[in-house]
N, C-alpha and C positions, 0 to 999 in steps of 0.2 A: 162261295161254293162250301156247302156242308158234306163232308166226306163220312161216308161209314166203311170201315175197311173190316172186313170179315176174317177175324182171327189176327193172331199177333204171333204166327209163327216165323218161319225163316224167310219166307217171300213177303207177306203180310207185315210182318213187324219191321222190315227193312224198311219197304217204300212209306208204310204208314209212318216209320218213326223220322224218315226223312221231310215227309211233309209237315209233321207236328213240329219237326226242328224249324223249319222254315215259316212257323207261325199260321198255317193253316188249320181250318176248323175241322180237326179230325176227332172222331169217336171210333174206338174199336168194338166189334161186336165179338163177345167171347163167351167160352163155357166157363162152367164156376171155378173148374181147379186152375185154369190160366188166369183168371180174374183175380183170385186169391193170391197166386203167386206173383203177379205184378203188383198188387196192392203191398207185398213185402219186398220187392227188390226194385219197383219202377222198370222200365224199357231199356234193356241194354244191348247196344250193338257194338260190335268190333270189326273195323274195317280201316283199310289201308288209307281210304277217302276221310278219315276222320269217326273218333270212336263218338259213342252217343250213351250218356247216362241219363235218362228223363225220369223225371219224377210219373208217379204211377199215372198212367194217360187216362183221358177222360173213356169212359167204357159202359158198355149196356151189356147186358143178358136178354136172350132172346124174349123171354116173357115180360120185360120190361122195356121193350121200343114203343113209345107212345107219340110219334110223329115221324114222318117222310124225311129222305136225306135227296139231296141234288144228285151226287152219286154214290153208287154202291161197288167197292173194288172187290172182288171175290180172287181169291188165290188157293182156295183147296185143293186138295187131290181130288182126282175125277170121280172115285168110287165113293165120295163123300158129297157128290154135287146135289143130290137129292134131297138128302138131309139138312145140307147148307141151304138150298133155295128157303125150303120151309121155315129155316131159322131166320132169314133176313125178310121173308116176305112182307110182313108189317112196315118195314121200313120203305117200301117200293111205291111210290105216289106216280100221279098221272105224268108227272114231270122229270121224272128219277132217271139217271142213266145208268146202266150197269156195265162196268167195264171187267170182264173177266181176263184173269191171265195164265189159263190153263193150257195145256198143249192139245193140239188136234183141233177137231173141228166140231165132234160131237157135241161139246157141252153149248156151242152155239144154238144149236137144234132145241135143245133141252129149255135153256134160257128162254128165247123164243117162244117156245110152245106155253111155258109157263107165265110169263110177262108180256107177251107180244113184240112182235120184231122191232118197232118203234124205240123200245127202250133199251135195246142191246148194244154195245160198241164191239169192236172187234178190238184185240189187246195182245201183246205177248211182251215178256220182260228176256234180257239176256244178264243172267247174273248165277252165282254158284253160291248160296248160302245154306248153313246148315243152324238147327236148333240144339243145344246140348241140355243135360239134364237138367241143368242148373236154370235153363229158360233162357240164355243168352243167345242173342243171333250173331253167327259167325259171318263175316263175308269172305269168301275165299280166294276170290280172283282179282282181276284188274277192270271188270266191267261191270257198270250196274246201269242198264238203259232199259227204259219201259216205251215202247211204242204205241199209239193206239188211233182210233180213227172210226168214221161212220163206215158200216158194211157196203154202204153204196158209194163209197170215196166221196161225198160230196164235204164240203167246207162249211161245218155247221157252226152257230154260235155256240152250243155248250162244247164242242172241243175246242174251239177258240177260247173259253173261261176256262177250260179244265188245264189247256196247255199254259194258260198265264200263271195259273197256280204250279205247275209243275217245274215251270222256268225258274221260280224262285227257290227249287228245293234242291238239295246236293245230290241229284244224280242226272243221268242224261236222258230227258223225257221229250220227248217230239211227236208231231201228230204226222200223220200221213193218209193219202188217198189211196195208198197201195196196201192196206193193211190187209187184206185176204192173201194177196200175192206172197207177203212176207211172213204171214201166219204159216202158207203152205209150204215154204221153203224153209222155216225152222222146223216142222212136221217130218219133211223129208230128212234132215238130218238125225232129228232126236230119234226117229222111227230106226234109222240106220246103227247108230250106236246102240241103243237098247236092245235092239234084236240081236246084234252081232257080239256085245260083250255078255250079254244073257245067255246066249245060247251056246258060245263058249267059256262061260264062267272064268273072264280074263279079261284083265285090262288089251287097249289097243297094242302096246307093245307086246305082251307076251304073244298076242294072235300072230302079230309080224313076226314074230321070233320062231314062231311054229310053221311057219312058210304059209299062214293062210290068208295074208294081206291081200288076195285075189278075191277070197269069198267077202271080206269087207266090201272091197269095190263093188262086185256083184251085188250085192244087199242093196247097195247106194243107187246101183244104175236101176233097179227092180223099184225102189220107192220114188224115182224121179222119173218112170215111165209113168206111176199111177198118177203122180201131181199134173204131168203132161196130159194124160188123157182124160183129166178132171177140168182141163182149161187152165192149170197154174202151172206151167213150164219154169222149174228154177233157173234164176239168171246163170250164166257161165260162171262168173267170180265166186260166187255161190258154193257152187257145185266142185270148182276148182279145190276151194279152200276145205270143203268136205273130204275131198279125194286126199290131200296132204295130211287131214287129222287122221283118218283111217287108215292110213300106212306109215303113220310115225313112228320110227324107230326109236325102242326106248320110252315110250309113252307110257304115262302110268293112269293116263286117262280112261275111266270107266265111267258107264250111266250110272245117274242116281238110283234106277229101277235096279240094276245090279246089286247096289248096297242095299236096298230095300231086300233083296233076296236073301242076300246073306246074315241079314239079321232077323230073318223070317217074318216079314212084315207084306202086308197086302199090295199089290203091286197095280200099275194102271195099264194091263195087259190091253184090255178090249179098248181101250179108249186111244191110245197111243199106237199099237203094233194091229190089233184087231178091227179097228175101224178103217185103218188106212188098207188093209187088206180086202175089207168089203167093198171098196170102192175102186178095186181093179177090174179093168174090163177084159183081161187077157184069159187065154185056154185054159179053164181050172184044171187041165191034164198036164198043161205047160209045169216043168220042175220049178216051185218057188221056195228059195230061202225065205222069206218073209213068212210063209205059210209054216214052216219047220219052226222059225223062231216062235211063232206064234201059239204053235201046239206044244212047245217045249215052257212057253209060259204058262200056258192052260194047265199044262199036268202040274207044275210047281201048285198053282192054284189050288187043283183038287187035293193033292197031297196034303197040303195046309190045310185045307177044310176039314178031313176028316183024321189031323193029328193034333188039332186045338179044341 
């Protein structure tokens, strides 16, 4: 399988680097600046599962794409998706599989509309990574999993082929017939943590110390209800784990979205929080913490827009 990994940032750089390390046929689609940086330094990853210091990896600029790929792995920010789709469109052929690793669900609609539903897989990753100013990828936790599958749950030949490559790489790759269910479950958790830590501008532990752990639980329940109303009731083990995380005394955990706010960066408010709120079937007059959290994020975006 020929893989085009769109970008070599925190997510694409990590999983693409692991595939390259395993001997897979990987090319990165890069912007000019990142391409020049990788030519100087190579692809460097720091991880408890083994560091990588790879020679400058095979890469392309969008204008130089002259063939199609078997798999396109997409790990951009949601607000960059339209531009990103345009950049890799020349690499998509009749048999290309597009594997997105974004949070939420709206990106699936966008990708299917642009490239056709038959080309789009579901996918999610569980990992905490960051890219420093020098371009090094830092893996921050002890999880590096990537799950994927056909949106209709079938066991296809392309899923089997991709899994064969992923099984050789130094990360936990797995295929599943329940990828939409798992994506919804992650979405419920991500929206809860992003909503509450951004709204409070505080870590989980500080929210608990303020006596507001019940608000975290209320937001989690609201997000769970929306998933259930859309046919994707989260499993009890995942909800119990989420409850323990959002009420953990002394926890320094914050959503990456809060880190984005603190450095004045764009946020995925519409994709992660707003789109979940849009799918709610509850009475619009009912008090909604999710709506308050979304309004807070939109106000941040508005202020950022007229101050930059």
